[in-house]
VOFI-464913 format. One record per residue (C-alpha): residue number from 1; residue in three letters; x, y, z. Coordinates in steps of 0.2 Angstrom, whole numbers, plus 5000, padded with zeros to 4 digits. Layout:
NUM; ala; X; Y; Z $
...
//
This chain:
1; unk; 5220; 5287; 5414 $
2; unk; 5215; 5300; 5402 $
3; unk; 5209; 5311; 5416 $
4; unk; 5225; 5308; 5425 $
5; unk; 5235; 5314; 5410 $
6; unk; 5224; 5329; 5407 $
7; unk; 5225; 5336; 5424 $
8; unk; 5242; 5331; 5430 $
9; unk; 5256; 5345; 5427 $
10; unk; 5267; 5333; 5417 $
11; unk; 5252; 5326; 5409 $
12; unk; 5248; 5343; 5402 $
13; unk; 5265; 5345; 5395 $
14; unk; 5262; 5327; 5388 $
15; unk; 5247; 5333; 5379 $
16; unk; 5256; 5348; 5372 $
17; unk; 5267; 5336; 5363 $
18; unk; 5254; 5326; 5354 $
19; unk; 5237; 5329; 5345 $
20; unk; 5224; 5334; 5359 $
21; unk; 5211; 5322; 5352 $
22; unk; 5221; 5306; 5354 $
23; unk; 5217; 5304; 5372 $
24; unk; 5198; 5306; 5369 $
25; unk; 5193; 5302; 5351 $
26; unk; 5205; 5287; 5350 $
27; unk; 5202; 5280; 5367 $
28; unk; 5201; 5263; 5360 $
29; unk; 5218; 5264; 5352 $
30; unk; 5225; 5271; 5369 $
31; unk; 5217; 5257; 5379 $
32; unk; 5224; 5244; 5367 $
33; unk; 5241; 5252; 5369 $
34; unk; 5240; 5252; 5388 $
35; unk; 5235; 5233; 5389 $
36; unk; 5243; 5227; 5374 $
37; unk; 5260; 5219; 5372 $
38; unk; 5276; 5229; 5368 $
39; unk; 5274; 5228; 5349 $
40; unk; 5256; 5235; 5350 $
41; unk; 5263; 5249; 5360 $
42; unk; 5277; 5252; 5347 $
43; unk; 5264; 5252; 5333 $
44; unk; 5253; 5264; 5343 $
45; unk; 5268; 5276; 5345 $
46; unk; 5273; 5275; 5327 $
47; unk; 5255; 5279; 5321 $
48; unk; 5252; 5294; 5332 $
49; unk; 5270; 5301; 5332 $
50; unk; 5274; 5303; 5350 $
51; unk; 5287; 5296; 5361 $
52; unk; 5286; 5279; 5369 $
53; unk; 5295; 5285; 5384 $
54; unk; 5281; 5297; 5387 $
55; unk; 5268; 5284; 5387 $
56; unk; 5278; 5272; 5399 $
57; unk; 5281; 5287; 5410 $
58; unk; 5263; 5291; 5413 $
59; unk; 5258; 5272; 5414 $
60; unk; 5270; 5271; 5428 $
61; unk; 5263; 5287; 5436 $
62; unk; 5246; 5279; 5435 $
63; unk; 5252; 5263; 5443 $
64; unk; 5261; 5273; 5457 $
65; unk; 5245; 5282; 5461 $
66; unk; 5235; 5266; 5462 $
67; unk; 5248; 5259; 5473 $
68; unk; 5246; 5274; 5485 $
69; unk; 5227; 5271; 5485 $
70; unk; 5229; 5253; 5489 $
71; unk; 5240; 5258; 5504 $
72; unk; 5226; 5269; 5511 $
73; unk; 5214; 5255; 5510 $
74; unk; 5227; 5243; 5519 $
75; unk; 5228; 5231; 5504 $
76; unk; 5245; 5222; 5501 $
77; unk; 5241; 5217; 5483 $
78; unk; 5256; 5222; 5472 $
79; unk; 5251; 5230; 5455 $
80; unk; 5263; 5227; 5441 $
81; unk; 5254; 5236; 5427 $
82; unk; 5237; 5244; 5422 $
83; unk; 5231; 5229; 5414 $
84; unk; 5233; 5219; 5430 $
85; unk; 5224; 5234; 5440 $
86; unk; 5209; 5233; 5428 $
87; unk; 5207; 5214; 5432 $
88; unk; 5211; 5214; 5450 $
89; unk; 5202; 5230; 5456 $
90; unk; 5194; 5241; 5444 $
91; unk; 5186; 5252; 5458 $
92; unk; 5203; 5255; 5465 $
93; unk; 5210; 5261; 5449 $
94; unk; 5195; 5272; 5447 $
95; unk; 5198; 5279; 5464 $
96; unk; 5216; 5282; 5460 $
97; unk; 5212; 5292; 5444 $
98; unk; 5199; 5302; 5453 $
99; unk; 5212; 5306; 5467 $
100; unk; 5225; 5311; 5454 $
101; unk; 5212; 5323; 5445 $
102; unk; 5207; 5332; 5462 $
103; unk; 5213; 5350; 5464 $
104; unk; 5230; 5350; 5473 $
105; unk; 5237; 5364; 5484 $
106; unk; 5252; 5372; 5474 $
107; unk; 5266; 5377; 5485 $
108; unk; 5269; 5396; 5484 $
109; unk; 5285; 5401; 5476 $
110; unk; 5295; 5415; 5485 $
111; unk; 5294; 5432; 5476 $
112; unk; 5310; 5441; 5471 $
113; unk; 5306; 5454; 5485 $
114; unk; 5306; 5439; 5498 $
115; unk; 5322; 5432; 5491 $
116; unk; 5331; 5449; 5492 $
117; unk; 5325; 5452; 5510 $
118; unk; 5331; 5435; 5515 $
119; unk; 5348; 5439; 5508 $
120; unk; 5348; 5455; 5518 $
121; unk; 5343; 5445; 5534 $
122; unk; 5358; 5433; 5531 $
123; unk; 5370; 5447; 5530 $
124; unk; 5365; 5455; 5546 $
125; unk; 5374; 5471; 5551 $
126; unk; 5391; 5466; 5544 $
127; unk; 5388; 5474; 5527 $
128; unk; 5399; 5489; 5529 $
129; unk; 5416; 5490; 5538 $
130; unk; 5425; 5507; 5541 $
131; unk; 5443; 5507; 5536 $
132; unk; 5448; 5521; 5548 $
133; unk; 5452; 5532; 5534 $
134; unk; 5439; 5545; 5533 $
135; unk; 5442; 5550; 5515 $
136; unk; 5441; 5532; 5509 $
137; unk; 5426; 5528; 5519 $
138; unk; 5417; 5543; 5512 $
139; unk; 5421; 5538; 5494 $
140; unk; 5415; 5520; 5498 $
141; unk; 5398; 5524; 5505 $
142; unk; 5404; 5520; 5523 $
143; unk; 5418; 5508; 5521 $
144; unk; 5423; 5491; 5515 $
145; unk; 5409; 5480; 5507 $
146; unk; 5409; 5462; 5504 $
147; unk; 5419; 5458; 5488 $
148; unk; 5436; 5458; 5481 $
149; unk; 5447; 5474; 5483 $
150; unk; 5464; 5475; 5475 $
151; unk; 5477; 5488; 5481 $
152; unk; 5491; 5492; 5469 $
153; unk; 5507; 5501; 5472 $
154; unk; 5525; 5500; 5467 $
155; unk; 5538; 5493; 5480 $
156; unk; 5541; 5501; 5496 $
157; unk; 5526; 5513; 5493 $
158; unk; 5517; 5507; 5509 $
159; unk; 5504; 5495; 5503 $
160; unk; 5508; 5483; 5517 $
161; unk; 5508; 5496; 5530 $
162; unk; 5491; 5503; 5524 $
163; unk; 5483; 5485; 5524 $
164; unk; 5490; 5482; 5542 $
165; unk; 5483; 5499; 5547 $
166; unk; 5466; 5494; 5540 $
167; unk; 5466; 5476; 5548 $
168; unk; 5470; 5483; 5565 $
169; unk; 5456; 5496; 5563 $
170; unk; 5444; 5483; 5558 $
171; unk; 5449; 5471; 5572 $
172; unk; 5447; 5485; 5585 $
173; unk; 5429; 5487; 5579 $
174; unk; 5426; 5469; 5583 $
175; unk; 5429; 5461; 5566 $
176; unk; 5439; 5445; 5565 $
177; unk; 5454; 5447; 5553 $
178; unk; 5464; 5434; 5544 $
179; unk; 5480; 5442; 5537 $
180; unk; 5490; 5430; 5526 $
181; unk; 5508; 5436; 5523 $
182; unk; 5519; 5429; 5510 $
183; unk; 5531; 5443; 5507 $
184; unk; 5535; 5447; 5525 $
185; unk; 5537; 5436; 5540 $
186; unk; 5524; 5436; 5554 $
187; unk; 5535; 5444; 5567 $
188; unk; 5540; 5458; 5555 $
189; unk; 5521; 5462; 5553 $
190; unk; 5519; 5461; 5572 $
191; unk; 5533; 5474; 5574 $
192; unk; 5526; 5486; 5561 $
193; unk; 5509; 5486; 5570 $
194; unk; 5516; 5487; 5587 $
195; unk; 5527; 5503; 5584 $
196; unk; 5513; 5512; 5574 $
197; unk; 5509; 5528; 5583 $
198; unk; 5524; 5527; 5594 $
199; unk; 5542; 5535; 5593 $
200; unk; 5549; 5518; 5591 $
201; unk; 5554; 5510; 5575 $
202; unk; 5551; 5492; 5569 $
203; unk; 5569; 5488; 5565 $
204; unk; 5577; 5490; 5582 $
205; unk; 5562; 5481; 5589 $
206; unk; 5565; 5466; 5578 $
207; unk; 5584; 5467; 5581 $
208; unk; 5582; 5465; 5600 $
209; unk; 5589; 5482; 5604 $
210; unk; 5575; 5488; 5615 $
211; unk; 5573; 5483; 5633 $
212; unk; 5562; 5468; 5637 $
213; unk; 5550; 5478; 5647 $
214; unk; 5548; 5490; 5632 $
215; unk; 5545; 5476; 5620 $
216; unk; 5532; 5468; 5632 $
217; unk; 5523; 5485; 5633 $
218; unk; 5523; 5488; 5614 $
219; unk; 5516; 5470; 5610 $
220; unk; 5504; 5470; 5625 $
221; unk; 5497; 5487; 5619 $
222; unk; 5495; 5481; 5601 $
223; unk; 5486; 5465; 5607 $
224; unk; 5474; 5475; 5618 $
225; unk; 5470; 5487; 5604 $
226; unk; 5465; 5474; 5592 $
227; unk; 5457; 5463; 5605 $
228; unk; 5467; 5448; 5598 $
229; unk; 5456; 5447; 5583 $
230; unk; 5470; 5448; 5570 $
231; unk; 5477; 5432; 5565 $
232; unk; 5493; 5434; 5556 $
233; unk; 5497; 5418; 5546 $
234; unk; 5513; 5414; 5537 $
235; unk; 5511; 5399; 5526 $
236; unk; 5524; 5385; 5530 $
237; unk; 5522; 5378; 5512 $
238; unk; 5519; 5386; 5495 $
239; unk; 5502; 5395; 5495 $
240; unk; 5492; 5387; 5481 $
241; unk; 5474; 5392; 5478 $
242; unk; 5468; 5375; 5485 $
243; unk; 5479; 5378; 5501 $
244; unk; 5472; 5396; 5502 $
245; unk; 5454; 5389; 5501 $
246; unk; 5457; 5377; 5515 $
247; unk; 5465; 5389; 5527 $
248; unk; 5452; 5403; 5524 $
249; unk; 5437; 5391; 5524 $
250; unk; 5443; 5384; 5541 $
251; unk; 5445; 5402; 5548 $
252; unk; 5427; 5408; 5542 $
253; unk; 5419; 5392; 5549 $
254; unk; 5426; 5397; 5566 $
255; unk; 5424; 5416; 5566 $
256; unk; 5409; 5428; 5563 $
257; unk; 5411; 5443; 5552 $
258; unk; 5427; 5438; 5544 $
259; unk; 5439; 5449; 5534 $
260; unk; 5453; 5442; 5523 $
261; unk; 5469; 5451; 5518 $
262; unk; 5482; 5444; 5507 $
263; unk; 5500; 5451; 5504 $
264; unk; 5502; 5449; 5490 $
265; unk; 5494; 5442; 5475 $
266; unk; 5508; 5439; 5463 $
267; unk; 5517; 5428; 5476 $
268; unk; 5503; 5415; 5476 $
269; unk; 5510; 5398; 5470 $
270; unk; 5505; 5390; 5454 $
271; unk; 5492; 5376; 5454 $
272; unk; 5504; 5365; 5443 $
273; unk; 5521; 5366; 5436 $
274; unk; 5523; 5375; 5419 $
275; unk; 5510; 5388; 5422 $
276; unk; 5514; 5406; 5417 $
277; unk; 5514; 5420; 5430 $
278; unk; 5498; 5427; 5422 $
279; unk; 5489; 5410; 5423 $
280; unk; 5495; 5409; 5441 $
281; unk; 5488; 5426; 5445 $
282; unk; 5472; 5423; 5436 $
283; unk; 5469; 5407; 5447 $
284; unk; 5473; 5416; 5463 $
285; unk; 5461; 5430; 5458 $
286; unk; 5448; 5417; 5454 $
287; unk; 5450; 5409; 5471 $
288; unk; 5449; 5426; 5480 $
289; unk; 5433; 5431; 5471 $
290; unk; 5425; 5414; 5475 $
291; unk; 5430; 5416; 5494 $
292; unk; 5422; 5433; 5495 $
293; unk; 5406; 5427; 5488 $
294; unk; 5405; 5411; 5497 $
295; unk; 5407; 5419; 5514 $
296; unk; 5400; 5436; 5509 $
297; unk; 5416; 5445; 5516 $
298; unk; 5428; 5459; 5511 $
299; unk; 5444; 5452; 5503 $
300; unk; 5458; 5464; 5501 $
301; unk; 5474; 5459; 5491 $
302; unk; 5490; 5468; 5488 $
303; unk; 5496; 5469; 5470 $
304; unk; 5512; 5475; 5462 $
305; unk; 5512; 5486; 5447 $
306; unk; 5520; 5484; 5431 $
307; unk; 5538; 5490; 5427 $
308; unk; 5531; 5506; 5418 $
309; unk; 5525; 5513; 5434 $
310; unk; 5542; 5513; 5441 $
311; unk; 5549; 5525; 5429 $
312; unk; 5550; 5544; 5434 $
313; unk; 5538; 5554; 5424 $
314; unk; 5528; 5539; 5419 $
315; unk; 5509; 5541; 5415 $
316; unk; 5496; 5540; 5429 $
317; unk; 5493; 5521; 5433 $
318; unk; 5477; 5514; 5425 $
319; unk; 5468; 5498; 5425 $
320; unk; 5482; 5490; 5415 $
321; unk; 5495; 5495; 5427 $
322; unk; 5493; 5480; 5438 $
323; unk; 5506; 5467; 5436 $
324; unk; 5499; 5452; 5426 $
325; unk; 5484; 5462; 5422 $
326; unk; 5469; 5454; 5415 $
327; unk; 5457; 5445; 5427 $
328; unk; 5464; 5457; 5441 $
329; unk; 5455; 5472; 5434 $
330; unk; 5440; 5462; 5427 $
331; unk; 5436; 5452; 5443 $
332; unk; 5440; 5465; 5456 $
333; unk; 5425; 5475; 5463 $
334; unk; 5436; 5489; 5469 $
335; unk; 5453; 5494; 5463 $
336; unk; 5464; 5506; 5473 $
337; unk; 5481; 5513; 5468 $
338; unk; 5493; 5521; 5480 $
339; unk; 5505; 5533; 5471 $
340; unk; 5517; 5547; 5473 $
341; unk; 5508; 5564; 5473 $
342; unk; 5522; 5572; 5463 $
343; unk; 5539; 5567; 5456 $
344; unk; 5547; 5576; 5470 $
345; unk; 5539; 5564; 5482 $
346; unk; 5546; 5550; 5472 $
347; unk; 5563; 5556; 5474 $
348; unk; 5561; 5561; 5492 $
349; unk; 5570; 5548; 5503 $
350; unk; 5569; 5556; 5520 $
351; unk; 5555; 5568; 5524 $
352; unk; 5537; 5563; 5524 $
353; unk; 5531; 5559; 5507 $
354; unk; 5514; 5564; 5500 $
355; unk; 5505; 5550; 5493 $
356; unk; 5488; 5550; 5483 $
357; unk; 5475; 5536; 5485 $
358; unk; 5465; 5534; 5469 $
359; unk; 5450; 5523; 5465 $
360; unk; 5452; 5516; 5448 $
361; unk; 5437; 5505; 5448 $
362; unk; 5422; 5505; 5459 $
363; unk; 5408; 5493; 5454 $
364; unk; 5395; 5502; 5465 $
365; unk; 5401; 5520; 5465 $
366; unk; 5412; 5534; 5458 $
367; unk; 5430; 5533; 5453 $
368; unk; 5441; 5547; 5458 $
369; unk; 5456; 5552; 5469 $
370; unk; 5451; 5551; 5487 $
371; unk; 5464; 5562; 5494 $
372; unk; 5482; 5566; 5499 $
373; unk; 5491; 5557; 5512 $
374; unk; 5507; 5556; 5522 $
375; unk; 5515; 5541; 5529 $
376; unk; 5519; 5545; 5547 $
377; unk; 5523; 5535; 5562 $
378; unk; 5505; 5532; 5566 $
379; unk; 5502; 5526; 5548 $
380; unk; 5494; 5533; 5533 $
381; unk; 5487; 5550; 5538 $
382; unk; 5476; 5560; 5527 $
383; unk; 5481; 5578; 5523 $
384; unk; 5466; 5588; 5528 $
385; unk; 5468; 5603; 5516 $
386; unk; 5479; 5599; 5501 $
387; unk; 5475; 5616; 5494 $
388; unk; 5483; 5625; 5508 $
389; unk; 5498; 5614; 5507 $
390; unk; 5501; 5618; 5489 $
391; unk; 5499; 5636; 5491 $
392; unk; 5511; 5638; 5506 $
393; unk; 5526; 5648; 5502 $
394; unk; 5518; 5658; 5488 $
395; unk; 5527; 5675; 5487 $
396; unk; 5518; 5692; 5489 $
397; unk; 5516; 5703; 5474 $
398; unk; 5525; 5692; 5462 $
399; unk; 5521; 5694; 5444 $
400; unk; 5517; 5679; 5433 $
401; unk; 5507; 5669; 5445 $
402; unk; 5489; 5665; 5446 $
403; unk; 5479; 5653; 5458 $
404; unk; 5467; 5642; 5449 $
405; unk; 5455; 5627; 5455 $
406; unk; 5455; 5610; 5448 $
407; unk; 5445; 5595; 5453 $
408; unk; 5453; 5579; 5458 $
409; unk; 5439; 5567; 5458 $
410; unk; 5426; 5575; 5468 $
411; unk; 5438; 5586; 5478 $
412; unk; 5442; 5604; 5473 $
413; unk; 5460; 5608; 5475 $
414; unk; 5468; 5625; 5473 $
415; unk; 5485; 5626; 5463 $
416; unk; 5497; 5640; 5459 $
417; unk; 5501; 5642; 5440 $
418; unk; 5518; 5651; 5437 $
419; unk; 5523; 5659; 5421 $
420; unk; 5540; 5667; 5416 $
421; unk; 5544; 5676; 5399 $
422; unk; 5562; 5680; 5395 $
423; unk; 5570; 5686; 5379 $
424; unk; 5574; 5672; 5368 $
425; unk; 5593; 5668; 5369 $
426; unk; 5592; 5660; 5352 $
427; unk; 5584; 5663; 5335 $
428; unk; 5571; 5650; 5340 $
429; unk; 5562; 5654; 5356 $
430; unk; 5559; 5640; 5369 $
431; unk; 5543; 5634; 5376 $
432; unk; 5544; 5623; 5392 $
433; unk; 5529; 5617; 5402 $
434; unk; 5531; 5607; 5419 $
435; unk; 5515; 5599; 5426 $
436; unk; 5504; 5605; 5412 $
437; unk; 5501; 5597; 5395 $
438; unk; 5513; 5604; 5382 $
439; unk; 5501; 5603; 5367 $
440; unk; 5488; 5613; 5376 $
441; unk; 5501; 5625; 5382 $
442; unk; 5506; 5628; 5364 $
443; unk; 5488; 5631; 5359 $
444; unk; 5485; 5644; 5373 $
445; unk; 5501; 5654; 5367 $
446; unk; 5493; 5654; 5349 $
447; unk; 5477; 5660; 5356 $
448; unk; 5485; 5674; 5365 $
449; unk; 5495; 5680; 5350 $
450; unk; 5480; 5679; 5339 $
451; unk; 5466; 5686; 5350 $
452; unk; 5476; 5698; 5361 $
453; unk; 5490; 5703; 5349 $
454; unk; 5502; 5697; 5363 $
455; unk; 5519; 5696; 5354 $
456; unk; 5527; 5680; 5361 $
457; unk; 5538; 5674; 5347 $
458; unk; 5553; 5683; 5353 $
459; unk; 5552; 5677; 5371 $
460; unk; 5556; 5660; 5379 $
461; unk; 5540; 5655; 5389 $
462; unk; 5540; 5644; 5404 $
463; unk; 5525; 5637; 5413 $
464; unk; 5526; 5628; 5430 $
465; unk; 5513; 5621; 5442 $
466; unk; 5519; 5624; 5459 $
467; unk; 5521; 5609; 5470 $
468; unk; 5526; 5597; 5457 $
469; unk; 5509; 5591; 5453 $
470; unk; 5502; 5587; 5436 $
471; unk; 5485; 5594; 5430 $
472; unk; 5476; 5589; 5414 $
473; unk; 5460; 5597; 5417 $
474; unk; 5454; 5611; 5405 $
475; unk; 5448; 5622; 5419 $
476; unk; 5466; 5627; 5422 $
477; unk; 5467; 5636; 5405 $
478; unk; 5461; 5653; 5411 $
479; unk; 5474; 5653; 5425 $
480; unk; 5488; 5649; 5413 $
481; unk; 5483; 5663; 5402 $
482; unk; 5482; 5676; 5416 $
483; unk; 5499; 5670; 5423 $
484; unk; 5507; 5672; 5405 $
485; unk; 5499; 5690; 5403 $
486; unk; 5504; 5695; 5421 $
487; unk; 5522; 5690; 5417 $
488; unk; 5522; 5698; 5400 $
489; unk; 5516; 5715; 5407 $
490; unk; 5526; 5713; 5423 $
491; unk; 5510; 5716; 5432 $
492; unk; 5505; 5706; 5448 $
493; unk; 5488; 5699; 5450 $
494; unk; 5480; 5702; 5467 $
495; unk; 5484; 5688; 5479 $
496; unk; 5465; 5686; 5483 $
497; unk; 5460; 5683; 5465 $
498; unk; 5457; 5665; 5458 $
499; unk; 5452; 5661; 5440 $
500; unk; 5446; 5645; 5432 $
501; unk; 5439; 5641; 5415 $
502; unk; 5442; 5632; 5399 $
503; unk; 5449; 5642; 5384 $
504; unk; 5444; 5639; 5366 $
505; unk; 5453; 5643; 5350 $
506; unk; 5442; 5658; 5347 $
507; unk; 5447; 5665; 5364 $
508; unk; 5431; 5661; 5372 $
509; unk; 5430; 5655; 5390 $
510; unk; 5419; 5640; 5391 $
511; unk; 5410; 5632; 5406 $
512; unk; 5417; 5619; 5417 $
513; unk; 5409; 5606; 5429 $
514; unk; 5407; 5608; 5448 $
515; unk; 5409; 5627; 5448 $
516; unk; 5400; 5630; 5464 $
517; unk; 5412; 5618; 5473 $
518; unk; 5427; 5627; 5466 $
519; unk; 5420; 5644; 5472 $
520; unk; 5417; 5637; 5490 $
521; unk; 5434; 5630; 5491 $
522; unk; 5441; 5647; 5486 $
523; unk; 5430; 5656; 5499 $
524; unk; 5436; 5643; 5512 $
525; unk; 5454; 5648; 5509 $
526; unk; 5451; 5667; 5510 $
527; unk; 5450; 5672; 5491 $
528; unk; 5438; 5686; 5489 $
529; unk; 5437; 5687; 5470 $
530; unk; 5434; 5673; 5457 $
531; unk; 5435; 5675; 5438 $
532; unk; 5425; 5661; 5430 $
533; unk; 5415; 5658; 5414 $
534; unk; 5399; 5669; 5413 $
535; unk; 5388; 5653; 5411 $
536; unk; 5395; 5647; 5428 $
537; unk; 5392; 5663; 5436 $
538; unk; 5374; 5664; 5431 $
539; unk; 5371; 5646; 5437 $
540; unk; 5379; 5649; 5454 $
541; unk; 5371; 5666; 5458 $
542; unk; 5378; 5676; 5472 $
543; unk; 5390; 5670; 5485 $
544; unk; 5392; 5679; 5502 $
545; unk; 5410; 5686; 5504 $
546; unk; 5416; 5682; 5486 $
547; unk; 5415; 5694; 5471 $
548; unk; 5411; 5683; 5455 $
549; unk; 5417; 5690; 5439 $
550; unk; 5409; 5681; 5424 $
551; unk; 5419; 5682; 5408 $
552; unk; 5415; 5677; 5390 $
553; unk; 5433; 5679; 5382 $
554; unk; 5451; 5680; 5387 $
555; unk; 5450; 5698; 5383 $
556; unk; 5437; 5700; 5397 $
557; unk; 5447; 5690; 5409 $
558; unk; 5463; 5701; 5406 $
559; unk; 5453; 5717; 5408 $
560; unk; 5447; 5710; 5425 $
561; unk; 5464; 5709; 5432 $
562; unk; 5470; 5726; 5424 $
//
């Protein structure tokens, strides 16, 4: 029995809890404890300070080992305790102890590498799914991955249309899609998908104003394109998290490579009466996150934004912009926001509006603006060159304008800075900035007056970023300065000149990030001269077809355009 305890795995732990010499130097006491009555055992435990349950546990282990030994020898004698074993069959007890102390083969535990490779094997080739939007796929390293994605936008922005477009693209690629709609009816979604890319509109199709043959053709084309792999499901009862779990689980058990869409998050029903809207949203997010992990699939849910996002001129949507925010931004693996590109697009009710799709949170990648899009009949279409769009209509030989380059995420975008100086109509001159931070604008005016002796106190000064966009990046500083100087001197800047760089209070021109990308974007659009910080020019070196003028101060930059 002493050998059994010394070699057995649990026996070693047992020994670690008591004095190591008990099992050997006090073998007589141990033997009396084994064969003695209950009071003797209790006294033994009190004397040597270890747990009676440990003793009884290992006694039962020895009895079990003896019982197995007797089975192998085809003996039916039932052993009640060690004392009886010593009396009935001392040799069998000895054999059982020897068998227990014999070296045993330890099962090899899988390594972390084995575990991870097994995980990859279970996932197969369904890890990445293209959305059909090139800019989004590029930003997400190929497309959608397993996890929870939340798409936020104000009402009537097009989030449902975008999700439907993605769902149809995934189905056409062979994925099985479950699209749960709470906001719109199933037939409304079918109509929206059926008319995408055609000259027809969804409302006449829903109202029955199209010929039957036309209707059949549209629905058949939609069904053929998706392969019938999109299940549009409209719940016939309030969709609680439990109801959602039941439906999605049934779908995933019947289909391979599933993808889940939910439109939309804030319409999920509460688990019980009395729950607040935030508690309800938290429960819905928790269930969606659980489903994404359980079935290792992409889950895309639409979300409304809070009231602040609806106001004209409101700040750029951030993580807290999601309605009932909290667990939404914490639990989501990917947060996307669809927003108006400019305030002009917000007010535009007829012509195609330009929208921007932005990544606010990406658990495994960068956060940035993906690109500029237009909502057309064929769905959300990416504008291939936003710079060209923003510079269209630029007048020739106009004073007070300068083209600059800013970074929107990882994408360089050219923008036109316009400045106008006019005699002050009142004793206090006006300072107006549109699309550019007013405090920074006031700082640049002070730098020009102090460092260049440019007298602006008697003039009203206006600065505008053409196209209605807003720019907060410091790289626009040099463009603003040169536009103001151009207007002040009534001297036009060559239309093939572009300038970027941050301006400090001493009038120095400081380096900016990703200068090489900015220069390449300027070259692509036909600019032949780029005025940039000297530090950036040294880093870039020579660029074929583009003259790089490095400047250290605003004085150097002004002399470069004179």
